[in-house]
Structure formats: structure tokens, C-alpha cells
N, C-alpha and C positions, 0 to 999 in steps of 0.2 A: 076349388074356391079361388076367387079372384082377390087380387090385392085391393086393399082399401086405400083410397087417396087421402093423404094427410094434408089438410088445408092449413096453411100458415096464415094467420091473421096479423095484419099490421096493427100496432097500437094506434088508438084514435088520437086526434090532436089534443084532446083534453088530457089524456093519459100522458102524452109527451110533455105537456105543459107542467103537469104535476111532478113528473120525474125530474124535469129540469129545475123547477123551483126547489124540490127536495135536495138536489145536489148542490145548488147555490147556497141554500141555508146550511147544509152540513159543512161546506167549505168556508163560508164566510163567518159562521158563529165563532170558531176559535180565533180568527183574526180580529174580529171586533172585541172579543173578550180580552185578548192580550193587549190590544190597543187601549182599551178603557182602563185596564189595571195599570198600564204604564203611565197614563195621564193622571190617574189618581196618585200614584207614587210620586210623580213630579210635583203635584200640588202639595203633597205632604212635606216634601223636601223644602219647597218654598215657604210653607207655613212655619217650619222649624227655623229657617233662616230669619224670618220676620220676628219670631218670638225672641231669638237671641238678640236681634237688633233692638227690640223694645226693651229687653232687660238691660242692655247697655245704656240706652237713653234714660231709663229709670234710675240707674246708678249714677249717671252724670247729673240728673236733676236733683237727686238726693244730696250729692256732694255740693252742688251749687246752693241748695237750700241751706245746708249747714254753714257754708261760707257767708251767705247773706245774714243768717242769725248771728254769726260771729262778728261780722262788721257792724251790725245794728245793736250790738250789746252796749249797755250803759258805760262799761269801762272803756270800750273803744271810742265811744262818742266823747267821753271826757278827755281821753288822750288827744284826740284830734282837736278838741276845743282848746286845750292847753297849748298845743302846738301853734295854733293861730292866735294865741293871746287872749282867748275868751275865758270867762270865769262864770261860775254858777252863783247867781244872786237871787235868793228866793223873794226879795222885796220887789224885784223888777218883773216878776211873773204876773201876767194879767190873764184872767180866765174869760173867754169870750163865749157866750151862749147864744143860741139862736132863738 
């Protein structure tokens, strides 16, 4: 009996393209996944920094509001009026209506 010839077939262009795309996807997926997670992590850090800054500004606004209320109190206004020689006289008060 004679030997049978084994014919080696080369993969078609379409198969080569599929193999190439599969390798590219397998290699690029982890890289893209890690890059996107790093980006999200950086955004979360920025959000936390902004939250802290907002809290700081809210505390400052709160303290300034308290200072305004303190300065606008009737006792403080009367002290400033006395300091400038003014006095409260109910007879001199005129009500103006629209």
C-alpha cells in the first residue's frame, strides 16, 4: 500500500481576519477595562474633593449668616444708634404705604 499524501490547507483570508480580530479583542479588553476603572476612580476622588469643598463653603455661609443676624439684631442697632447720638422716638416714626 502506498502512502497517502496529507494536504495542508492554508487558512482563508476570512479565517485569518477572524483570528486577528479575536486576538485583538482578547488583548485590548483587559486594557480598556482597567483604563475605564481608573478613570471612574479618578472621577470619584474628584467628586469627594468637591463635596468637601462644598461642605466647607456651606459652613462658611452658615457662620456668615449668623454674623449677619447678630449685627442686624435690635440690641446691636440700638447700640450703634446710641454711639452716633441717635435716640428712639416713637412720635417721629411715620408709616408710608403704597
